[in-house]
C-alpha positions, 0 to 999 in steps of 0.5 A: 500499500502506497503511504500518502505524503501529507502534501498529497493528501491536503491536495487530494481532499481540496480536489475532492471538496471542489468536486462535490461542490462542483457535482452538486452545484449543477443538479437542480431539485426537480433533476433529482424529484425534489420539490423547490421549496421557498427561494435559494439564494445559491443554483443547485442542491443543498448540501441536506438535500444530497445527504437525504438522498444518499441516506447519509447525516447532513453533518457526516456529508458536510465534513466528507465535502470538507474534505475531512479526515473521515472513514468512507466506505465503498457503499456510501461512496455509490450512494453519493455518487448515485445522489449526485448523477454521477457518470461511471468516469465521474464515480471512479474520479469519486473513489480516487479522491476519497482515497479509495481504489475505483471499483474494476468497471461493470462486466454486464455493459453491452458488448456491441462492438463499435466501428471505429474498433472493427475498422482498427481491427482490419486496418491491421492487416496482413497483421492478425488482431484480436479484440477480447475482454477481461474474461478472454472473450473474443468480441472481434477479430480480423480476417487475418486471425481467422486464416493465421490462428485457425479461429472458426465459428465456434471459438469464443474464448481465447483460453477455450480454444487454447484447450480445445480447438485441435487445429490452433493447438497443432500449429502452435510450435510451442504449446507444451511450454506456453500453456503453463504462462497462459494459466499463469495469467488467465489466474492473475487477471480473475484474481482481480475480481473474486466475487466476479462469476464470470470467471468461475464458469470459465474455469469450471467448463473449461476444467470439464473439457480439458484435463490438461487445464484442470491441471494445470490450474490446480498449481495456482501458479500466477504470472502477469501477461508479457509481450510474447512472441507468438510462434505457429506452423501454418499448414500452407504458410510455414512457420510464422512468428508475431511479437505479440501486443496488448492494449487496453481500450480508453473507455472500455477498460475491461477490453483489450486488444491484442495485437501482432505484429509480424517479427522483423528478420523472419519472412512472416509478413511476406508469408502472411501477406501471400497466404491472405492474398491467395485466400482473397483470389481462392474461389468460393 
């Protein structure tokens, strides 16, 4: 845990004070379903109105808005965020100013992939590119990823495909040596969301389908994902080597772009280009 200096703590509390005041000032009683009574000398909601909406004491809320050193729970911050009609970025900002880690993004949000991200995946050709979520579900892939890695219509999760897609496994040049690191990276990702049942569902489904995964999962090894080299032996193009880079999507931090760049000094770029062109000219 990082220990703040007195100057940093003071600055954070001052920002918290100003943030809460400005969020309160932008709302009117009608915005939150309160009947305006009497003449109001200042715009926005009153402190006691915010406190009532959030279900906290007026004195406590006043102390929070003044930036005093008081204990704050996540439940109370969520209630205040709801009372002030905070957006998700504003809610995360409130957590940070209160000295708490922001909650993880809501995994239940819609999974419709914006056109801009699909265009980015397509523009990465002739390199393979994949968009996945925090559970390693495949949200979108470009045609090169389908062609080079053997993804098919039945592939919906990177981890499950890694263990159960026979074509993918057969092409992976170092599958046995890479598998433990892949499972360790997934366990590290899951540890950030201990109450999320979707991670458990992926693990249970894959443990049933793959004894190899079940054995590796039982080791409880943890490791961070690294910028690795992905090596495949394609039945038509031969040996292919890619430098792998994973980037978080700014407005969807639970989504990740995995970009594969043909490794310099190999024939990968030319081989992938020829493979892609042969697929385009092949008869339907």
